[in-house]
Steps between C-alpha positions, in 0.01 A plus 500: 500500500879519540487863389244593765700317763807696404309826536369409836854455619621827346596786738222735575503882461265547794514219750165393646473376859367149525321532835137455555265203470466530120858506364551614144575155375166376630311782327693445179419133503125554575465754227676267250273208587182704480588642160616166365164344610303788347685447174402132489133604456588563138616147428164338413374781279491438124681766303295442178233254395654161521836631627664529838755731345483706179683744266871486582469283811503164315826603335672539830368163614610332175854625546494402873401150393771491236761604758378234752462210259759568226729749671480743208278784372357305200123484540452313163459154659232628740317683219492182296393294792238766597597482868341842539155336485530441873454868563370648172241274336437722205748523213813688599600800288853450371734784587817372332614375166709181438871592520778342300553154647129467589514674835208705636588763754239705690553875452513563874813539717606177686540600865136450606479156331828413679349602831183301436668194335500283813166613648338443158677178438394363839156651536388608155321832456380490860858464619607793290227721642579395855858607440371834376286539813811420715688780323209732574531426866879551494451830325255620764725385782804675354304821449412504868864445594614787272231738622602440867877464475585729217229767514426484878126443461332375818464119480123487516467774240727310269309177559158657436610672182686204354211264585245745358679527158598130501141368509362734225574524132730512325742325734246232615407434134861464378564286804372200296506620141796360306681818398828654602333802659503385858856346494613829343327694782689274743834576323431867522421473874820300559699773326330771704585312822861481389554862381336642814733307726850579616729478191711189517598189303191305598240772425682579171498140393131470572424825317699389192337158497151649520566759223653228278195274550243750374574485122517116523138511628406727206707740297221766552631537855832638373407867579408411854825305533694803370327730752586262787865478365527878504362521858752236616797670332388829666492333844845347450647820365362703796647250739836527323535134418683514164608130514135394528395738221764351268405152598130564437576665169700195389242245607207691356689551180584127476131426572392726213749331264385162611136591451567618143723202417250251635208653309698522174620137534166350611226736358690647207441863610561740779161404662279193513261676259732397218337152506136634514280462200323833575797720447563474125620860483770439758538464876423858566152470355405361844462868588278569203552567132386858510483609864276794586690639790261791546212268521688273742556791735150460633632188676695721743189518711303230312713229662335619816153597381392288203162346569612139428880497506589774751635426850221702663221308334573192713692651793414862597772483773744602226361851534731536799791493260442863398547670843765238588723605212419863554633464853790279394634759245476779755652319799744279310580239766806272459429261223228706328667482157495120525122532486458798274747425220387143420141604533550780244688263266236235523212731463646681194577158347143387555377830354707550185679168422243231571286418198180530699369516852193295403530134417444131593627540855391629844506880534824669599734260342736763366559667835504200741878501483504846680202456727738422791631853463151639527407284807821587684448864438140473641631313801759767568239774450249345742764404755728796488304807377136452593567425870682831536185690416212575742265212551248488219127445567386140502349516149836618372710237675743348263460160675121505438548609135767239442278230646206610275721513192644156579156348545391654170800358311477157663128473430555611140756221457289241679194599299694410179600162653144423608375583145770279355405212731136543394600491131358845424835669449874443460798670669651645186263513206194656662594601852362851433141355497511459874161490661631666820274807534748707703778438246272581206386824663847614580635433150233731354697786642807393300571577129502228240822565298405251235195714414616845609175673428425859612384378843809291544718808416321698772548214748872491412537872561318480835723218613810695388394794704427274802846336460669840497305597810596185685867538413496861626325387819775244565764767427347733755453218756872428484569840630814705455821304469618643833316407812278192505658327200849636529643182655427311183707714270838361603 
């Protein structure tokens, strides 16, 4: 929360007048509250049979409990006392071996448990999920602020877009699931707010802090952190602030040394995977023992289109990302690299480095960290590019389409929650069995990458062609760099 406050006080690149009945701070607050409340709908849902949380989630809660009660990372006492029975009634799979001295450390980075230690200690698993929902609201509010102040998106366009994506998966899902995905997305958003502001000590400090936080949430976010670091250094260099550049280099270098030293001293390796009992071949086996990179390349569009785990399966509004980035690349407004470079790093990481895109989690987990880049690009596109074109017919109105896509995504998520309440489904294990007829009909159009039969290949090719067409459409909508979009190329 302190980071967000610091960003809110940071100098703006494009000042926004505060006049009018609905001031920006009112809109920001309303969007934040709406999204936070939407996220709380996921609190009651069972993740698996007899479990409020499942897979890696109990590991984060165990560490949060150890930090709150014992002020250390040793989850051994809680494993022996079976405190996890309060939120995972079945036997809990063990992810770590006994270390010399009898310690048991969870193979997950400690920043999320540190954030959740007090909420979990005071309110149990419900308290932890409420804290996650609060972070979801803060994320949505900050995205509105960035869209308006940094990218000059009209206030109501920013509010509509951020609300639309905040109440549909994956953000609404990870607004209560105990994973570092949503806090990482918040850190990325804070970094974007800082690097798109006027270069100064305050914005530089916020940017460095956000970049430093990412690997402590999960080492898998290191490529995104590096991309944001490069963007920040580019901004400072262009502004001719050598002292700030040197200061940031020193602080980030010390942070990297501290990260390595801490992990060597506590976990006995360069990453937390050193204490995991699933990585007998070494820490790097977390990426696979014999990676098939050619096969993984299908995730480049599969992360969007997969029938079960793609973003489009549960939120068709993400289709707007294609024309948005086509327009963004052509017009290149101030700050565009702060969206494009982290998105590229995160997407390639999810494609080629992640062991799998399918697993015991809600869809989109590997790309949630860079979803703010997508949403900001869409807000800029709808607020700065589309209005400059002739008025579209009613059936093609982006507001109508966004409303329809939002209703689809919200109903898809609520359908899973209703089925969970009825006991016919769970949020994680069998969410794809949803009885929602609209969702089921839509997903027929999407390829199943786990099967990848001949028809799935055809579907993938059709979607690839459609994506290319949408990107070209956005490129053409943006127009020549001179004229309508010229003022944004400063």
